[in-house]
N, CA, C and O of each residue as an XYZ file, in Angstrom:
696
protein
N     -29.350     36.093      5.844
C     -29.458     35.500      7.166
C     -28.165     34.756      7.467
O     -27.711     33.936      6.669
N     -27.588     35.040      8.594
C     -26.356     34.368      8.997
C     -26.654     32.909      9.320
O     -27.710     32.578      9.859
N     -25.718     32.058      8.985
C     -25.857     30.638      9.287
C     -24.650     30.215     10.102
O     -23.508     30.341      9.662
N     -24.920     29.712     11.293
C     -23.844     29.334     12.193
C     -24.165     27.973     12.773
O     -25.286     27.724     13.216
N     -23.181     27.097     12.770
C     -23.351     25.857     13.521
C     -22.014     25.511     14.143
O     -20.957     25.811     13.589
N     -22.076     24.882     15.292
C     -20.865     24.446     15.969
C     -21.139     23.111     16.623
O     -22.279     22.769     16.934
N     -20.099     22.388     16.818
C     -20.180     21.136     17.550
C     -18.916     21.031     18.365
O     -17.823     21.200     17.826
N     -19.032     20.757     19.647
C     -17.845     20.599     20.471
C     -17.378     19.153     20.396
O     -18.093     18.291     19.883
N     -16.222     18.895     20.889
C     -15.718     17.523     20.971
C     -16.146     16.914     22.296
O     -16.383     17.631     23.269
N     -16.245     15.600     22.333
C     -16.655     14.905     23.558
C     -15.792     15.303     24.751
O     -16.298     15.490     25.858
N     -14.512     15.429     24.521
C     -13.589     15.740     25.616
C     -13.895     17.080     26.273
O     -13.508     17.317     27.417
N     -14.587     17.955     25.552
C     -14.920     19.268     26.108
C     -16.127     19.215     27.044
O     -16.387     20.175     27.769
N     -16.861     18.108     27.036
C     -18.016     17.966     27.928
C     -17.548     17.556     29.314
O     -16.510     16.912     29.460
N     -18.316     17.930     30.330
C     -18.019     17.440     31.670
C     -18.201     15.923     31.670
O     -18.946     15.382     30.853
N     -17.528     15.252     32.575
C     -17.605     13.786     32.636
C     -19.046     13.324     32.857
O     -19.466     12.327     32.270
N     -19.794     14.019     33.680
C     -21.172     13.607     33.968
C     -22.078     13.819     32.762
O     -22.985     13.023     32.522
N     -21.843     14.879     32.005
C     -22.622     15.100     30.793
C     -22.221     14.092     29.735
O     -23.079     13.516     29.066
N     -20.938     13.875     29.580
C     -20.411     12.930     28.587
C     -20.950     11.517     28.831
O     -21.109     10.749     27.882
N     -21.231     11.168     30.085
C     -21.746      9.843     30.416
C     -23.082      9.558     29.731
O     -23.431      8.393     29.542
N     -23.830     10.583     29.359
C     -25.127     10.404     28.697
C     -25.014     10.457     27.174
O     -25.979     10.150     26.474
N     -23.867     10.836     26.661
C     -23.725     11.094     25.226
C     -23.914      9.864     24.356
O     -24.256      9.999     23.181
N     -23.703      8.672     24.893
C     -23.877      7.457     24.098
C     -25.334      7.014     24.016
O     -25.660      6.111     23.245
N     -26.213      7.637     24.800
C     -27.628      7.269     24.794
C     -28.336      7.714     23.537
O     -27.849      8.576     22.805
N     -29.503      7.114     23.288
C     -30.218      7.418     22.041
C     -31.542      8.146     22.231
O     -32.227      8.426     21.248
N     -31.921      8.461     23.468
C     -33.182      9.165     23.711
C     -33.034     10.661     23.524
O     -32.144     11.281     24.107
N     -33.898     11.237     22.719
C     -33.826     12.654     22.359
C     -35.107     13.362     22.807
O     -36.209     12.931     22.469
N     -34.960     14.429     23.557
C     -36.074     15.286     23.966
C     -35.985     16.572     23.160
O     -34.897     17.109     22.951
N     -37.132     17.062     22.709
C     -37.182     18.338     21.991
C     -38.042     19.304     22.789
O     -39.213     19.032     23.050
N     -37.457     20.439     23.178
C     -38.189     21.479     23.889
C     -38.237     22.754     23.047
O     -37.240     23.172     22.458
N     -39.414     23.354     23.009
C     -39.619     24.586     22.245
C     -40.222     25.635     23.170
O     -41.216     25.386     23.851
N     -39.609     26.799     23.181
C     -40.000     27.852     24.101
C     -41.178     28.691     23.640
O     -41.876     28.346     22.686
N     -41.385     29.805     24.341
C     -42.538     30.666     24.115
C     -42.700     31.113     22.662
O     -41.735     31.447     21.975
N     -43.936     31.105     22.233
C     -44.397     31.589     20.933
C     -44.057     30.680     19.757
O     -44.474     30.960     18.633
N     -43.319     29.611     19.983
C     -42.997     28.711     18.868
C     -44.216     27.916     18.414
O     -44.204     27.334     17.329
N     -45.263     27.885     19.225
C     -46.518     27.283     18.790
C     -47.141     28.064     17.621
O     -48.041     27.565     16.945
N     -46.666     29.269     17.394
C     -47.187     30.111     16.305
C     -46.368     30.015     15.026
O     -46.627     30.744     14.068
N     -45.380     29.120     15.002
C     -44.575     28.983     13.781
C     -45.468     28.663     12.590
O     -46.451     27.931     12.702
N     -45.102     29.227     11.461
C     -45.891     29.051     10.251
C     -46.812     30.224      9.990
O     -47.224     30.456      8.854
N     -47.138     30.969     11.042
C     -48.003     32.141     10.888
C     -47.375     33.402     11.463
O     -47.705     34.504     11.023
N     -46.478     33.269     12.435
C     -45.861     34.425     13.084
C     -44.604     34.844     12.319
O     -43.684     34.045     12.145
N     -44.570     36.068     11.874
C     -43.405     36.652     11.203
C     -42.725     35.663     10.254
O     -41.569     35.298     10.468
N     -43.428     35.231      9.217
C     -42.841     34.239      8.307
C     -41.567     34.723      7.607
O     -40.746     33.910      7.183
N     -41.401     36.038      7.485
C     -40.182     36.560      6.868
C     -38.958     36.308      7.748
O     -37.832     36.281      7.250
N     -39.168     36.125      9.037
C     -38.071     35.838      9.972
C     -37.983     34.362     10.303
O     -36.892     33.793     10.345
N     -39.147     33.731     10.543
C     -39.166     32.366     11.059
C     -39.591     31.321     10.041
O     -39.533     30.127     10.335
N     -40.018     31.733      8.853
C     -40.428     30.790      7.821
C     -41.884     30.387      7.953
O     -42.611     30.893      8.808
N     -42.297     29.465      7.091
C     -43.697     29.053      7.039
C     -43.914     27.629      7.556
O     -45.044     27.142      7.568
N     -42.869     26.978      7.970
C     -42.988     25.624      8.510
C     -43.563     25.686      9.908
O     -43.139     26.507     10.722
N     -44.531     24.821     10.194
C     -45.150     24.810     11.515
C     -44.303     23.999     12.493
O     -43.441     23.220     12.087
N     -44.557     24.191     13.774
C     -43.846     23.422     14.791
C     -44.174     21.937     14.659
O     -43.289     21.098     14.833
N     -45.409     21.600     14.359
C     -45.780     20.187     14.173
C     -44.973     19.564     13.032
O     -44.544     18.414     13.129
N     -44.769     20.315     11.964
C     -43.967     19.804     10.843
C     -42.506     19.621     11.258
O     -41.866     18.642     10.873
N     -41.987     20.552     12.032
C     -40.606     20.435     12.513
C     -40.473     19.220     13.423
O     -39.526     18.446     13.290
N     -41.409     19.052     14.341
C     -41.360     17.906     15.252
C     -41.403     16.589     14.487
O     -40.676     15.655     14.824
N     -42.242     16.505     13.468
C     -42.324     15.284     12.653
C     -41.013     15.028     11.918
O     -40.560     13.886     11.837
N     -40.405     16.079     11.385
C     -39.140     15.897     10.662
C     -38.013     15.521     11.617
O     -37.125     14.753     11.245
N     -38.032     16.047     12.836
C     -37.025     15.670     13.831
C     -37.190     14.197     14.202
O     -36.201     13.472     14.306
N     -38.418     13.753     14.401
C     -38.659     12.343     14.735
C     -38.145     11.429     13.626
O     -37.516     10.408     13.903
N     -38.408     11.789     12.384
C     -37.964     10.987     11.237
C     -36.443     10.986     11.128
O     -35.829      9.935     10.948
N     -35.841     12.162     11.237
C     -34.378     12.270     11.139
C     -33.700     11.544     12.294
O     -32.675     10.889     12.104
N     -34.267     11.659     13.480
C     -33.698     10.980     14.647
C     -33.723      9.468     14.438
O     -32.727      8.788     14.684
N     -34.854      8.945     13.986
C     -34.969      7.500     13.753
C     -33.959      7.037     12.705
O     -33.341      5.983     12.856
N     -33.795      7.818     11.656
C     -32.832      7.460     10.608
C     -31.397      7.479     11.125
O     -30.529      6.787     10.594
N     -31.154      8.277     12.166
C     -29.808      8.399     12.733
C     -29.582      7.452     13.913
O     -28.529      7.494     14.549
N     -30.568      6.600     14.205
C     -30.418      5.667     15.313
C     -30.778      6.243     16.667
O     -30.422      5.681     17.703
N     -31.479      7.354     16.662
C     -31.954      7.988     17.893
C     -33.476      7.842     17.939
O     -34.095      7.503     16.931
N     -34.071      8.092     19.083
C     -35.532      8.127     19.109
C     -36.000      9.339     19.905
O     -35.437      9.701     20.938
N     -37.051      9.942     19.378
C     -37.614     11.125     20.012
C     -38.482     10.676     21.182
O     -39.530     10.061     20.990
N     -38.037     10.988     22.388
C     -38.746     10.625     23.621
C     -40.018     11.450     23.756
O     -41.072     10.932     24.124
N     -39.908     12.743     23.452
C     -41.032     13.659     23.631
C     -40.693     14.968     22.938
O     -39.522     15.322     22.794
N     -41.719     15.680     22.513
C     -41.569     17.026     21.973
C     -42.559     17.906     22.731
O     -43.767     17.672     22.691
N     -42.041     18.912     23.414
C     -42.863     19.756     24.277
C     -42.639     21.216     23.913
O     -41.504     21.679     23.802
N     -43.735     21.927     23.729
C     -43.680     23.377     23.559
C     -44.450     23.986     24.710
O     -45.525     23.511     25.074
N     -43.892     25.039     25.279
C     -44.613     25.761     26.320
C     -44.275     27.238     26.266
O     -43.157     27.639     25.942
N     -45.275     28.023     26.592
C     -45.081     29.455     26.739
C     -44.712     29.812     28.167
O     -44.628     30.987     28.523
N     -44.492     28.781     28.990
C     -44.205     28.972     30.405
C     -42.866     28.335     30.765
O     -42.683     27.124     30.639
N     -41.962     29.151     31.203
C     -40.604     28.725     31.548
C     -40.588     27.535     32.505
O     -39.835     26.585     32.290
N     -41.398     27.573     33.546
C     -41.419     26.511     34.549
C     -41.799     25.156     33.972
O     -41.284     24.130     34.414
N     -42.695     25.141     32.990
C     -43.076     23.865     32.359
C     -41.887     23.249     31.624
O     -41.688     22.035     31.669
N     -41.113     24.068     30.959
C     -39.932     23.569     30.264
C     -38.910     23.026     31.267
O     -38.315     21.970     31.051
N     -38.718     23.751     32.346
C     -37.780     23.329     33.387
C     -38.265     22.035     34.045
O     -37.473     21.119     34.270
N     -39.556     21.957     34.351
C     -40.107     20.723     34.934
C     -39.878     19.536     34.004
O     -39.555     18.442     34.467
N     -40.042     19.740     32.697
C     -39.840     18.630     31.753
C     -38.376     18.201     31.732
O     -38.080     17.009     31.650
N     -37.470     19.152     31.803
C     -36.047     18.807     31.873
C     -35.760     17.956     33.105
O     -34.987     17.002     33.033
N     -36.368     18.291     34.215
C     -36.104     17.597     35.479
C     -36.518     16.134     35.467
O     -36.079     15.370     36.327
N     -37.345     15.725     34.523
C     -37.742     14.318     34.418
C     -36.527     13.441     34.084
O     -36.440     12.303     34.545
N     -35.607     13.960     33.298
C     -34.338     13.291     32.960
C     -34.515     11.914     32.323
O     -33.751     10.996     32.622
N     -35.487     11.762     31.469
C     -35.708     10.491     30.779
C     -35.156     10.512     29.353
O     -35.684      9.836     28.470
N     -34.121     11.268     29.139
C     -33.532     11.452     27.816
C     -32.017     11.512     27.955
O     -31.487     11.776     29.034
N     -31.336     11.265     26.857
C     -29.876     11.374     26.830
C     -29.427     12.674     26.173
O     -28.428     13.272     26.572
N     -30.170     13.097     25.172
C     -29.867     14.295     24.394
C     -31.075     15.213     24.370
O     -32.212     14.772     24.535
N     -30.817     16.481     24.163
C     -31.870     17.483     24.106
C     -31.636     18.386     22.902
O     -30.511     18.806     22.630
N     -32.720     18.675     22.188
C     -32.723     19.786     21.230
C     -33.639     20.829     21.841
O     -34.798     20.546     22.147
N     -33.127     22.022     22.017
C     -33.927     23.089     22.608
C     -33.823     24.365     21.783
O     -32.737     24.806     21.407
N     -34.985     24.937     21.516
C     -35.069     26.300     21.017
C     -35.739     27.087     22.136
O     -36.965     27.087     22.250
N     -34.941     27.755     22.960
C     -35.513     28.464     24.101
C     -36.266     29.730     23.705
O     -36.888     30.369     24.553
N     -36.216     30.092     22.445
C     -36.808     31.319     21.915
C     -36.437     32.500     22.810
O     -35.259     32.664     23.125
N     -37.374     33.311     23.224
C     -37.070     34.511     24.002
C     -36.393     34.240     25.342
O     -35.733     35.120     25.895
N     -36.554     33.026     25.865
C     -35.902     32.686     27.133
C     -34.383     32.636     26.996
O     -33.661     32.707     27.990
N     -33.912     32.516     25.775
C     -32.474     32.537     25.499
C     -31.821     33.758     26.128
O     -30.713     33.686     26.658
N     -32.521     34.868     26.059
C     -31.961     36.167     26.430
C     -32.294     36.592     27.848
O     -31.815     37.627     28.312
N     -33.121     35.798     28.553
C     -33.625     36.257     29.841
C     -33.543     35.245     30.976
O     -33.619     35.633     32.142
N     -33.393     33.974     30.673
C     -33.642     32.961     31.700
C     -32.397     32.344     32.317
O     -31.794     31.430     31.754
N     -32.032     32.846     33.454
C     -30.983     32.219     34.250
C     -31.505     30.893     34.804
O     -30.737     29.941     34.948
N     -32.788     30.821     35.114
C     -33.382     29.589     35.640
C     -33.293     28.452     34.635
O     -32.986     27.321     35.012
N     -33.555     28.730     33.367
C     -33.432     27.697     32.334
C     -31.974     27.268     32.205
O     -31.689     26.076     32.090
N     -31.062     28.213     32.223
C     -29.630     27.887     32.190
C     -29.262     26.963     33.350
O     -28.584     25.954     33.157
N     -29.712     27.313     34.548
C     -29.410     26.500     35.721
C     -29.989     25.099     35.588
O     -29.349     24.129     35.994
N     -31.183     24.976     35.028
C     -31.796     23.655     34.825
C     -30.996     22.836     33.824
O     -30.806     21.635     34.020
N     -30.525     23.463     32.759
C     -29.705     22.754     31.773
C     -28.414     22.243     32.411
O     -27.964     21.137     32.110
N     -27.831     23.037     33.275
C     -26.643     22.583     34.013
C     -26.986     21.450     34.976
O     -26.233     20.484     35.094
N     -28.108     21.566     35.656
C     -28.478     20.597     36.689
C     -28.761     19.208     36.133
O     -28.429     18.211     36.773
N     -29.368     19.125     34.956
C     -29.733     17.798     34.432
C     -28.557     17.074     33.788
O     -28.627     15.869     33.545
N     -27.492     17.792     33.516
C     -26.243     17.201     33.009
C     -26.452     16.307     31.795
O     -25.995     15.165     31.758
N     -27.153     16.851     30.800
C     -27.354     16.153     29.536
C     -26.794     17.029     28.421
O     -26.962     18.248     28.451
N     -26.138     16.426     27.448
C     -25.672     17.229     26.306
C     -26.875     17.715     25.494
O     -27.892     17.029     25.388
N     -26.733     18.910     24.925
C     -27.872     19.444     24.169
C     -27.431     20.293     22.988
O     -26.314     20.805     22.915
N     -28.392     20.407     22.060
C     -28.245     21.282     20.899
C     -29.178     22.468     21.088
O     -30.368     22.301     21.357
N     -28.632     23.648     20.947
C     -29.418     24.887     20.956
C     -29.699     25.243     19.501
O     -28.773     25.365     18.699
N     -30.963     25.408     19.163
C     -31.357     25.710     17.786
C     -32.169     26.996     17.769
O     -33.043     27.213     18.609
N     -31.862     27.835     16.801
C     -32.658     29.040     16.545
C     -32.908     29.126     15.048
O     -31.986     28.934     14.255
N     -34.131     29.411     14.657
C     -34.487     29.513     13.241
C     -33.733     30.659     12.566
O     -33.243     30.517     11.446
N     -33.648     31.781     13.252
C     -32.862     32.917     12.766
C     -31.590     32.976     13.616
O     -31.418     32.185     14.542
N     -30.717     33.906     13.298
C     -29.538     34.100     14.142
C     -29.804     35.309     15.033
O     -29.720     36.448     14.575
N     -30.123     35.066     16.308
C     -30.467     36.183     17.191
C     -29.389     37.264     17.272
O     -29.704     38.438     17.466
N     -28.141     36.882     17.126
C     -27.041     37.850     17.247
C     -27.048     38.889     16.124
O     -26.419     39.940     16.251
N     -27.747     38.607     15.036
C     -27.797     39.554     13.917
C     -29.062     40.406     13.939
O     -29.318     41.175     13.012
N     -29.840     40.267     14.988
C     -31.114     40.984     15.087
C     -31.000     42.122     16.099
O     -29.946     42.751     16.196
N     -32.042     42.393     16.840
C     -32.032     43.496     17.797
C     -30.926     43.288     18.832
O     -30.569     42.155     19.154
N     -30.394     44.389     19.344
C     -29.258     44.328     20.275
C     -29.560     43.469     21.502
O     -28.680     42.751     21.979
N     -30.797     43.530     22.024
C     -31.105     42.753     23.232
C     -31.001     41.254     22.995
O     -30.849     40.491     23.949
N     -31.081     40.818     21.744
C     -30.982     39.386     21.440
C     -29.536     38.889     21.425
O     -29.296     37.692     21.267
N     -28.581     39.789     21.588
C     -27.181     39.351     21.599
C     -26.804     38.673     22.918
O     -25.774     38.002     22.995
N     -27.625     38.842     23.952
C     -27.416     38.138     25.221
C     -27.938     36.720     25.044
O     -29.080     36.521     24.630
N     -27.101     35.734     25.358
C     -27.501     34.335     25.222
C     -27.011     33.586     26.460
O     -25.809     33.401     26.649
N     -27.946     33.162     27.293
C     -27.600     32.507     28.547
C     -27.272     31.022     28.414
O     -26.836     30.408     29.387
N     -27.468     30.431     27.238
C     -27.263     28.980     27.124
C     -26.201     28.550     26.127
O     -25.754     27.404     26.179
N     -25.781     29.418     25.229
C     -24.906     28.978     24.148
C     -23.580     28.399     24.619
O     -23.047     27.496     23.975
N     -23.045     28.887     25.706
C     -21.756     28.360     26.175
C     -21.887     26.967     26.793
O     -20.882     26.284     26.989
N     -23.099     26.543     27.097
C     -23.339     25.213     27.661
C     -23.627     24.170     26.583
O     -23.491     22.971     26.828
N     -24.019     24.613     25.408
C     -24.490     23.719     24.344
C     -23.355     22.917     23.719
O     -22.277     23.445     23.446
N     -23.621     21.629     23.499
C     -22.682     20.785     22.760
C     -22.766     21.100     21.271
O     -21.783     20.983     20.540
N     -23.949     21.498     20.841
C     -24.219     21.835     19.442
C     -25.014     23.134     19.435
O     -25.918     23.321     20.249
N     -24.676     24.020     18.523
C     -25.431     25.256     18.363
C     -25.680     25.476     16.881
O     -24.745     25.474     16.080
N     -26.940     25.664     16.520
C     -27.316     25.873     15.122
C     -28.236     27.085     15.073
O     -29.297     27.103     15.696
N     -27.813     28.089     14.327
C     -28.585     29.327     14.237
C     -28.634     29.805     12.794
O     -27.630     29.806     12.082
N     -29.829     30.212     12.385
C     -29.965     30.862     11.091
C     -30.237     29.946      9.917
O     -30.158     30.398      8.775
N     -30.550     28.694     10.140
C     -30.831     27.758      9.057
C     -32.324     27.536      8.848
O     -32.715     26.694      8.040
N     -33.160     28.276      9.564
C     -34.593     28.044      9.463
C     -34.942     26.673     10.024
O     -34.241     26.142     10.885
N     -36.029     26.114      9.525
C     -36.497     24.808     10.024
C     -35.478     23.697      9.784
O     -35.429     22.733     10.549
N     -34.674     23.814      8.746
C     -33.673     22.772      8.476
C     -32.574     22.746      9.536
O     -31.817     21.779      9.616
N     -32.483     23.788     10.342
C     -31.506     23.802     11.424
C     -31.730     22.672     12.417
O     -30.780     22.163     13.013
N     -32.986     22.281     12.592
C     -33.281     21.170     13.493
C     -32.692     19.864     12.956
O     -32.189     19.043     13.722
N     -32.757     19.681     11.650
C     -32.190     18.469     11.038
C     -30.668     18.490     11.125
O     -30.032     17.456     11.326
N     -30.100     19.664     10.972
C     -28.648     19.824     11.141
C     -28.258     19.458     12.570
O     -27.245     18.795     12.791
N     -29.063     19.891     13.537
C     -28.789     19.575     14.943
C     -28.854     18.064     15.180
O     -27.997     17.513     15.870
N     -29.853     17.391     14.620
C     -29.955     15.935     14.766
C     -28.711     15.267     14.200
O     -28.163     14.354     14.818
N     -28.262     15.709     13.040
C     -27.068     15.116     12.421
C     -25.823     15.329     13.288
O     -25.006     14.420     13.432
N     -25.678     16.509     13.855
C     -24.517     16.785     14.709
C     -24.588     16.001     16.015
O     -23.564     15.537     16.516
N     -25.785     15.853     16.564
C     -25.965     15.027     17.759
C     -25.601     13.583     17.443
O     -24.912     12.930     18.226
N     -26.058     13.084     16.304
C     -25.758     11.697     15.916
C     -24.249     11.477     15.782
O     -23.743     10.420     16.157
N     -23.532     12.464     15.253
C     -22.069     12.361     15.160
C     -21.448     12.237     16.547
O     -20.578     11.395     16.772
N     -21.896     13.074     17.467
C     -21.368     13.030     18.829
C     -21.757     11.730     19.536
O     -20.959     11.165     20.285
N     -22.969     11.263     19.299
C     -23.409     10.016     19.918
C     -22.563      8.847     19.412
O     -22.157      7.990     20.196
N     -22.294      8.810     18.092
C     -21.432      7.746     17.525
C     -20.022      7.836     18.113
O     -19.414      6.811     18.422
N     -19.511      9.032     18.266
C     -18.179      9.207     18.860
C     -18.167      8.698     20.301
O     -17.197      8.080     20.740
N     -19.255      8.961     21.038
C     -19.331      8.485     22.421
C     -19.415      6.965     22.455
O     -18.794      6.334     23.311
N     -20.168      6.372     21.545
C     -20.254      4.907     21.476
C     -18.889      4.311     21.149
O     -18.478      3.322     21.756
N     -18.187      4.912     20.191
C     -16.853      4.445     19.824
C     -15.886      4.561     21.006
O     -15.075      3.666     21.248
N     -15.981      5.661     21.728
C     -15.103      5.885     22.880
C     -15.377      4.862     23.988
O     -14.482      4.491     24.747
N     -16.641      4.413     24.062
C     -17.016      3.418     25.070
C     -16.767      1.993     24.589
O     -17.037      1.043     25.323
N     -16.256      1.825     23.364
C     -15.966      0.503     22.831
C     -17.144     -0.200     22.193
O     -17.068     -1.402     21.939
N     -18.247      0.514     21.921
C     -19.400     -0.065     21.228
C     -19.213      0.087     19.724
O     -18.524      0.995     19.260
N     -19.820     -0.794     18.986
C     -19.700     -0.666     17.524
C     -21.026     -0.487     16.890
O     -21.114     -0.363     15.669
């Protein structure tokens, strides 16, 4: 399984997105079928459940000085977009699942809310079926983690925390 992670520098973010980078509120969104983690295709997605991932993200976020505002899973694109529009968070971890390859609307919502985010995938979609090579959100992501299984979420929290500390330092906070 390919393992890929990236983190951009603060300067690469738009000024409006960068303005939220020093905040500590973290939203976690999970797309269609992720409610079946732990039972669906364990050879691809592992045996860890979404509830276990959400709990580990909350713990890791707290240890990194962040707090999990909410964790939402939906099989409906509009529900995920509506949750983004609330804008009560500074950072986002999102696994758009199948919407990665199909949703211009989700991409537009991510642009509209102007919050930095981490895109996480349990597997690396680019190494799977050809249709999964289309990714509508990866170029917008401040952090991208693919192919690490459930631990990819913890990697994303750590990379977000690095960027958040850099934003605090840039703003003169200690």
